[in-house]
C-alpha positions as CSV (number, residue, x, y, z in Angstrom):
1,M,-19.9,-27.1,9.2
2,A,-18.4,-23.6,9.9
3,A,-20.9,-23.1,12.7
4,A,-19.9,-26.4,14.3
5,S,-16.2,-25.7,14.1
6,S,-16.3,-22.1,15.4
7,P,-17.3,-22.9,19.0
8,D,-14.4,-25.3,19.3
9,T,-11.8,-22.7,18.2
10,A,-13.2,-19.3,19.3
11,P,-13.1,-19.5,23.1
12,A,-9.6,-20.8,23.6
13,A,-6.9,-19.9,21.0
14,P,-8.1,-16.5,19.5
15,V,-8.6,-14.9,22.9
16,A,-5.1,-15.6,24.1
17,K,-3.6,-14.6,20.8
18,R,-5.5,-11.3,20.7
19,D,-4.3,-10.4,24.1
20,R,-0.6,-10.9,23.2
21,T,-0.8,-8.9,19.9
22,H,-2.8,-6.3,21.8
23,Y,0.2,-5.6,23.9
24,L,2.4,-5.7,20.9
25,Y,0.6,-2.7,19.3
26,I,0.4,-0.8,22.6
27,A,4.2,-1.2,22.6
28,V,4.3,0.2,19.0
29,I,2.3,3.3,20.2
30,I,4.7,3.8,23.1
31,A,7.7,3.4,20.8
32,V,6.4,6.0,18.4
33,A,5.9,8.5,21.3
34,L,9.5,7.8,22.5
35,G,10.8,8.1,19.0
36,I,9.3,11.6,18.6
37,A,10.7,12.6,22.0
38,V,14.2,11.5,21.2
39,G,14.0,13.1,17.7
40,L,13.1,16.5,19.3
41,A,15.5,16.2,22.2
42,A,18.6,14.8,20.4
43,P,18.1,15.2,16.7
44,D,21.7,14.2,15.7
45,F,21.5,11.0,17.7
46,A,18.0,10.3,16.4
47,V,19.1,10.5,12.7
48,E,21.6,7.7,13.5
49,L,18.8,5.4,14.5
50,K,17.4,5.3,10.9
51,P,18.9,1.9,10.1
52,I,16.7,0.4,12.8
53,G,13.6,1.5,11.1
54,T,15.0,0.6,7.7
55,G,15.9,-2.9,8.9
56,F,12.4,-3.6,10.1
57,V,10.8,-2.5,6.9
58,N,13.2,-4.7,5.0
59,L,12.2,-7.6,7.1
60,I,8.6,-7.1,6.0
61,K,9.6,-6.5,2.4
62,M,11.4,-9.8,2.2
63,M,8.1,-11.5,2.8
64,I,6.1,-9.7,0.1
65,S,7.2,-11.7,-2.9
66,P,6.5,-15.2,-1.5
67,I,3.2,-14.1,0.0
68,I,2.0,-12.5,-3.3
69,F,3.1,-15.6,-5.2
70,C,1.3,-18.1,-2.9
71,T,-1.8,-16.0,-2.8
72,I,-2.2,-15.6,-6.5
73,V,-1.2,-19.2,-7.4
74,L,-3.7,-20.6,-4.9
75,G,-6.4,-18.2,-6.0
76,I,-6.1,-18.6,-9.8
77,G,-5.3,-22.3,-9.6
78,S,-8.6,-22.9,-7.8
79,V,-10.7,-21.0,-10.4
80,R,-12.1,-23.1,-13.3
81,K,-12.6,-20.2,-15.7
82,A,-9.6,-18.1,-16.7
83,A,-11.9,-15.3,-18.0
84,K,-12.9,-14.6,-14.4
85,V,-9.4,-13.6,-13.6
86,G,-9.1,-11.4,-16.7
87,A,-12.3,-9.6,-15.7
88,V,-11.0,-8.9,-12.3
89,G,-7.8,-7.4,-13.7
90,G,-9.6,-5.3,-16.3
91,I,-12.0,-3.8,-13.8
92,A,-9.1,-3.2,-11.4
93,L,-7.0,-1.2,-13.9
94,V,-10.0,0.9,-15.1
95,Y,-10.9,1.7,-11.5
96,F,-7.2,2.6,-10.6
97,L,-7.0,5.0,-13.5
98,A,-10.3,6.7,-12.6
99,M,-9.3,7.1,-9.0
100,S,-5.9,8.5,-9.9
101,L,-7.6,11.2,-12.1
102,V,-10.0,12.0,-9.2
103,A,-7.1,12.3,-6.8
104,L,-5.3,14.6,-9.2
105,A,-8.4,16.8,-9.7
106,I,-8.9,17.2,-5.9
107,G,-5.2,18.1,-5.4
108,L,-5.5,20.6,-8.2
109,V,-8.5,22.4,-6.7
110,V,-7.1,22.6,-3.2
111,G,-3.6,23.6,-4.4
112,N,-5.0,26.4,-6.4
113,I,-7.1,27.6,-3.5
114,L,-4.3,27.5,-0.9
115,E,-1.3,28.7,-3.0
116,P,1.0,27.6,-0.2
117,G,4.3,28.4,-1.9
118,T,3.9,32.1,-2.3
119,G,6.5,34.2,-0.5
120,L,9.2,31.5,0.1
121,A,12.8,32.2,-0.7
122,L,14.9,30.0,-3.0
123,T,18.6,29.7,-2.1
124,D,21.5,28.0,-3.9
125,A,21.5,25.3,-1.2
126,V,17.8,24.6,-1.8
127,K,18.5,24.4,-5.6
128,D,21.3,21.8,-5.0
129,A,19.1,19.8,-2.7
130,G,16.4,19.8,-5.4
131,H,18.8,18.5,-8.1
132,A,20.1,15.8,-5.8
133,Q,16.6,14.3,-5.7
134,V,16.5,13.6,-9.5
135,D,16.7,9.8,-9.2
136,A,18.9,8.2,-11.8
137,E,16.9,5.0,-11.3
138,A,13.6,6.5,-12.4
139,K,12.4,4.7,-15.5
140,D,10.4,5.9,-18.5
141,T,7.2,4.1,-19.5
142,T,9.0,1.7,-21.9
143,E,11.7,0.7,-19.4
144,F,9.0,0.2,-16.8
145,L,7.0,-2.1,-19.0
146,L,10.0,-4.1,-20.0
147,G,11.1,-4.2,-16.3
148,V,8.0,-6.2,-15.5
149,I,9.6,-9.2,-17.2
150,P,12.2,-10.8,-14.8
151,T,15.6,-12.0,-16.0
152,T,14.7,-15.5,-14.8
153,I,11.8,-17.1,-13.0
154,V,13.5,-16.9,-9.6
155,S,15.0,-13.4,-10.1
156,A,11.6,-11.9,-9.4
157,F,11.8,-13.3,-5.8
158,T,15.5,-12.5,-5.3
159,E,15.2,-8.9,-6.5
160,G,11.9,-8.2,-4.6
161,E,10.1,-6.7,-7.7
162,V,6.3,-6.8,-6.9
163,L,5.2,-6.7,-10.6
164,Q,7.7,-9.3,-11.7
165,T,6.4,-11.6,-8.9
166,L,2.9,-10.9,-10.0
167,L,3.6,-11.9,-13.6
168,I,5.3,-15.2,-12.6
169,A,2.5,-16.0,-10.1
170,L,-0.2,-15.3,-12.8
171,L,1.7,-17.6,-15.3
172,A,2.0,-20.3,-12.6
173,G,-1.6,-20.0,-11.6
174,F,-2.9,-20.3,-15.1
175,A,-0.6,-23.3,-15.8
176,L,-1.9,-25.1,-12.7
177,Q,-5.4,-24.2,-13.7
178,A,-4.8,-25.9,-17.1
179,M,-3.3,-29.0,-15.5
180,G,-6.5,-29.7,-13.7
181,P,-6.4,-32.6,-11.1
182,A,-2.7,-33.2,-11.9
183,G,-1.9,-29.8,-10.4
184,Q,-3.6,-30.5,-7.1
185,P,-0.4,-31.8,-5.3
186,I,1.4,-28.6,-6.4
187,L,-1.4,-26.5,-5.0
188,R,-1.2,-28.4,-1.7
189,G,2.6,-27.7,-1.6
190,V,2.1,-24.0,-2.3
191,E,-0.5,-23.8,0.5
192,H,1.9,-25.3,3.0
193,I,4.5,-22.8,1.9
194,Q,2.0,-20.0,2.4
195,R,1.3,-21.2,5.9
196,L,5.1,-21.2,6.6
197,V,5.5,-17.7,5.2
198,F,2.6,-16.2,7.1
199,R,3.9,-17.8,10.3
200,I,7.4,-16.2,9.7
201,L,5.6,-12.8,9.1
202,A,3.8,-13.1,12.4
203,M,7.1,-13.7,14.1
204,V,8.7,-10.7,12.4
205,M,5.9,-8.4,13.6
206,W,7.2,-8.7,17.1
207,A,10.1,-6.5,16.1
208,A,7.6,-3.7,15.1
209,P,8.1,-1.6,18.3
210,I,11.9,-1.4,17.7
211,G,11.4,-0.6,14.0
212,A,8.8,2.1,14.8
213,F,11.1,3.7,17.4
214,G,14.0,4.0,15.0
215,A,11.9,5.2,12.0
216,I,10.0,7.9,13.8
217,A,13.1,9.1,15.8
218,A,15.0,9.5,12.5
219,V,12.2,11.3,10.7
220,T,11.6,13.7,13.6
221,G,15.3,14.4,14.1
222,S,16.1,15.0,10.4
223,A,13.2,17.4,9.8
224,G,13.1,19.4,13.0
225,L,10.6,22.1,14.1
226,D,11.9,24.9,11.8
227,A,11.0,23.0,8.6
228,L,7.7,22.0,10.0
229,K,6.8,25.6,10.9
230,S,7.9,27.2,7.6
231,L,6.0,24.5,5.5
232,A,3.0,24.0,7.8
233,V,0.5,25.3,5.2
234,L,1.6,22.8,2.6
235,M,1.6,20.0,5.1
236,L,-1.7,20.8,6.6
237,G,-3.3,21.4,3.2
238,F,-2.0,18.0,2.0
239,Y,-3.3,16.2,5.1
240,V,-6.7,17.9,4.7
241,T,-6.9,17.0,1.0
242,C,-6.0,13.3,1.7
243,F,-8.6,13.3,4.5
244,L,-11.3,14.6,2.2
245,F,-10.4,12.2,-0.6
246,V,-10.5,9.1,1.8
247,F,-13.7,9.9,3.6
248,L,-15.7,11.8,1.0
249,V,-14.7,10.0,-2.3
250,L,-13.7,6.6,-1.1
251,G,-16.2,6.6,1.8
252,V,-19.2,7.5,-0.4
253,L,-18.1,4.9,-3.1
254,L,-17.8,2.2,-0.4
255,R,-21.3,3.0,1.0
256,V,-23.0,3.2,-2.4
257,V,-21.4,0.2,-4.1
258,A,-20.8,-2.2,-1.1
259,G,-23.1,-0.8,1.5
260,L,-20.3,-0.6,4.1
261,N,-19.2,2.1,6.4
262,V,-15.6,3.2,5.7
263,L,-14.9,3.8,9.4
264,T,-15.9,0.2,10.2
265,L,-13.5,-1.1,7.6
266,F,-10.7,1.2,8.8
267,K,-11.3,0.0,12.4
268,Y,-10.8,-3.5,11.2
269,L,-7.5,-2.4,9.6
270,G,-6.4,-0.3,12.5
271,R,-3.2,-2.2,13.3
272,E,-2.1,-1.9,9.7
273,F,-2.7,1.9,9.7
274,L,-0.6,2.1,12.9
275,L,2.2,0.0,11.3
276,I,2.2,2.4,8.3
277,L,2.2,5.5,10.5
278,S,5.2,4.2,12.5
279,T,7.3,3.1,9.5
280,S,6.2,5.7,6.8
281,S,5.9,2.8,4.4
282,S,2.7,1.3,3.0
283,E,4.6,-1.7,1.9
284,S,5.1,-2.7,5.5
285,A,1.4,-3.5,5.7
286,L,1.0,-5.2,2.2
287,P,1.3,-8.8,3.4
288,R,-1.2,-8.2,6.3
289,L,-3.7,-6.5,3.9
290,I,-3.7,-9.6,1.7
291,A,-4.3,-11.8,4.7
292,K,-7.0,-9.5,6.2
293,M,-8.9,-9.0,2.9
294,E,-9.1,-12.8,2.5
295,H,-10.3,-13.2,6.1
296,L,-12.9,-10.4,5.4
297,G,-14.5,-12.6,2.8
298,V,-13.1,-11.3,-0.6
299,S,-12.0,-14.2,-2.8
300,K,-8.4,-15.2,-3.3
301,P,-8.2,-14.2,-7.0
302,V,-9.6,-10.7,-6.3
303,V,-7.2,-10.1,-3.4
304,G,-4.2,-11.6,-5.1
305,I,-4.6,-9.5,-8.2
306,T,-6.1,-6.2,-6.8
307,V,-3.7,-5.6,-3.8
308,P,-0.3,-6.2,-5.5
309,T,-1.4,-4.4,-8.7
310,G,-2.9,-1.5,-6.6
311,Y,0.4,-1.0,-4.8
312,S,1.9,-0.1,-8.2
313,F,-1.0,1.5,-10.0
314,N,-3.5,2.8,-7.4
315,L,-1.4,5.5,-5.6
316,D,-4.0,8.0,-4.7
317,G,-2.0,9.7,-2.0
318,T,1.0,10.0,-4.3
319,M,-1.2,11.6,-7.0
320,I,-2.4,14.2,-4.5
321,Y,1.1,14.8,-3.3
322,M,2.5,15.4,-6.7
323,T,-0.3,17.8,-7.7
324,M,0.1,20.0,-4.6
325,A,3.9,19.8,-4.5
326,S,4.1,20.9,-8.2
327,L,1.9,23.9,-7.6
328,F,3.7,24.7,-4.4
329,I,7.1,24.7,-6.1
330,A,5.9,26.8,-9.1
331,D,4.4,29.4,-6.7
332,A,7.6,29.4,-4.5
333,M,9.8,30.1,-7.5
334,G,7.6,33.0,-8.6
335,T,6.5,31.2,-11.8
336,P,2.9,30.2,-11.0
337,M,1.4,27.9,-13.7
338,S,-1.9,28.6,-15.5
339,I,-4.5,25.8,-15.5
340,G,-3.5,25.1,-19.1
341,E,0.1,24.4,-18.0
342,Q,-1.0,22.5,-14.8
343,I,-3.1,19.8,-16.5
344,P,-0.5,18.5,-19.0
345,L,2.2,18.4,-16.3
346,L,-0.1,16.5,-14.0
347,L,-1.2,14.0,-16.7
348,F,2.5,13.4,-17.4
349,L,3.2,12.8,-13.7
350,L,0.3,10.4,-13.6
351,V,2.0,8.3,-16.3
352,A,5.5,8.8,-14.8
353,S,4.4,7.6,-11.3
354,K,3.7,4.1,-12.7
355,G,7.3,3.8,-13.6
356,A,8.5,4.7,-10.1
357,A,6.7,1.9,-8.3
358,G,9.1,0.3,-5.9
359,V,11.7,3.1,-6.0
360,T,12.8,4.1,-2.5
361,G,11.2,7.4,-1.6
362,A,8.9,7.0,-4.7
363,G,6.9,10.2,-4.1
364,L,9.8,12.6,-4.1
365,A,11.8,10.6,-6.7
366,T,8.9,10.5,-9.1
367,L,8.2,14.2,-8.7
368,A,11.8,15.1,-9.3
369,G,12.1,12.8,-12.3
370,G,8.8,14.0,-13.8
371,L,9.6,17.7,-13.5
372,Q,13.1,17.0,-14.9
373,S,11.5,15.5,-18.0
374,H,8.5,17.8,-18.5
375,K,9.4,21.1,-16.8
376,P,13.1,21.2,-15.9
377,A,13.0,24.8,-14.6
378,L,11.0,23.6,-11.5
379,V,13.6,21.0,-10.4
380,D,15.4,23.8,-8.5
381,G,12.4,24.0,-6.1
382,I,12.3,20.4,-5.1
383,G,14.8,21.2,-2.3
384,L,12.0,23.3,-0.6
385,I,10.1,20.2,0.3
386,V,12.9,17.8,1.1
387,G,12.8,18.6,4.8
388,I,9.1,17.7,5.2
389,D,8.8,14.9,2.6
390,R,9.0,12.2,5.2
391,F,6.1,13.7,7.1
392,M,4.1,14.0,3.9
393,S,5.1,10.4,3.2
394,E,3.1,9.4,6.2
395,A,-0.1,10.8,4.7
396,R,0.8,9.5,1.2
397,A,1.3,5.9,2.5
398,L,-1.9,6.0,4.7
399,T,-4.0,7.3,1.7
400,N,-2.5,4.7,-0.7
401,F,-3.2,1.9,1.7
402,A,-6.8,3.1,2.4
403,G,-7.4,3.4,-1.4
404,N,-6.2,-0.2,-2.0
405,A,-8.3,-1.6,0.9
406,V,-11.4,0.1,-0.4
407,A,-10.6,-1.0,-4.0
408,T,-10.4,-4.6,-3.0
409,V,-13.8,-4.5,-1.4
410,L,-15.3,-2.6,-4.4
411,I,-13.8,-4.9,-7.0
412,G,-14.9,-8.0,-5.0
413,T,-18.5,-6.5,-5.0
414,W,-18.5,-5.7,-8.7
415,T,-17.3,-9.2,-9.7
416,K,-19.5,-10.9,-7.1
417,E,-16.5,-12.4,-5.5
418,I,-17.2,-11.4,-1.9
419,D,-19.1,-13.2,0.9
420,R,-21.3,-10.4,2.3
421,E,-22.5,-12.5,5.2
422,R,-18.9,-13.1,6.3
423,V,-18.0,-9.4,5.8
424,D,-20.7,-8.4,8.2
425,Q,-19.6,-11.0,10.8
426,V,-15.9,-10.0,10.5
427,L,-16.6,-6.3,10.8
428,A,-18.9,-6.9,13.7
429,G,-16.1,-8.7,15.5
430,Q,-17.8,-12.1,15.5
431,L,-14.9,-13.7,13.4
432,P,-11.7,-12.3,14.9
433,F,-8.6,-12.3,12.7
434,D,-6.0,-15.0,13.6
435,E,-2.9,-12.9,14.5
436,K,-0.8,-16.0,15.0
437,T,-1.1,-17.7,11.6
438,L,-2.7,-14.8,9.6
439,L,-4.7,-17.6,7.9
440,D,-8.1,-19.2,8.2
441,D,-8.1,-23.0,8.4
442,H,-11.4,-24.3,7.0
443,G,-10.6,-28.0,6.9
444,D,-8.2,-30.7,8.0
445,A,-6.8,-31.3,4.5
446,P,-5.0,-28.5,2.8
447,A,-6.2,-29.9,-0.6
448,E,-9.8,-29.1,0.3
449,V,-9.3,-25.3,0.2
450,P,-8.5,-25.0,-3.6
451,E,-11.3,-27.4,-4.4
452,Q,-13.9,-25.5,-2.3
453,G,-12.7,-22.3,-3.9
454,G,-13.1,-23.7,-7.4
455,E,-16.7,-25.0,-6.6
456,K,-17.5,-21.5,-5.2
457,E,-16.2,-19.9,-8.3
458,L,-18.3,-22.2,-10.5
459,A,-21.4,-21.6,-8.5
460,K,-21.0,-17.8,-8.8
461,A,-20.3,-18.0,-12.5
């Protein structure tokens, strides 16, 4: 049936749509180049452009909660066995913890080899800048766990809290699953809402070049060349560490477990990487990652649980950043830490980072809050990296995104919830992603999708 329908749709619509979006992302690249030029030529003016980038990212963020809700409800509502969803969540959390520890270990090794902070001076201005980064909104673990529970069912959507939305979606999905046939009309309604939300997201994406220009111009203008030169060793060391983690650790895992080439997967996600690079926010690509992973052939339940949870718990880039930044600050202040001091601090930051999910500037805010709680003497040195934090934020966001994309494929493989034949076709370019709807339509009636998903789950179980 799929073979019969593809000749009807492939030649006409996808070609025209791909052409249009192709120009859109060329415009994003041009906008990034212009933003850098403006940031270097007129830094004061460029900093004033920051609201443009912030506005675009906020447009994307407003779509995240409804997309997560629809994806998870449709995914879980179509599965006949609740234990299948629990298995996916359990495997995902164990994997996220393991990868966080690996990222910390790699950052620890590289940071101790480079010792990038040695020889830097600490002024009163730098100390003040450091203390200013201690975020009053940072939560401890207990507050974080209680914060997952929304005030009301709808407040999760109005406040834009990803984990709160995840909880409500899981409850709604399991409730619809328990309702059986009586829940089918609701599932059809949720699917129509999902189509509407994805169509709105596709419209919002046309503002990407403007958002990219404002974001990059502001970052370049605020940092300037002096900060980049003085902290180049830390920046380059961090970039290299992220590169090694992504291509050696994640790349080898993907090849061994799923038999896929990590470069092929990243080529498929190229537009999302460009979007993150231009906005310094991995959240800007979250809705598209959900859509693309489903299109790739990973089942809805796996995508719906792994991606949103990973954005809070699978922060590989942030782990590497906090490791190297902590060592950098300790060296710069003339109080280098022994391995015995480093490991407890980093394990504490590992836990603290889970409470900072969703906080603006999470990397720097988490680091400042963690040091304030565990090693207050180092907070003075936070000001040393404020100037380049946004440039390091680029690598943080790209690494976090890459980690979550790979995690989705790996968990789909481990739970046998991935269509390998479709994966090969998509990565080979035979089944292009629909940039207009961000959805695949497999039948005339929306009701057929949940039913097919349920039969597929039963067959696999």
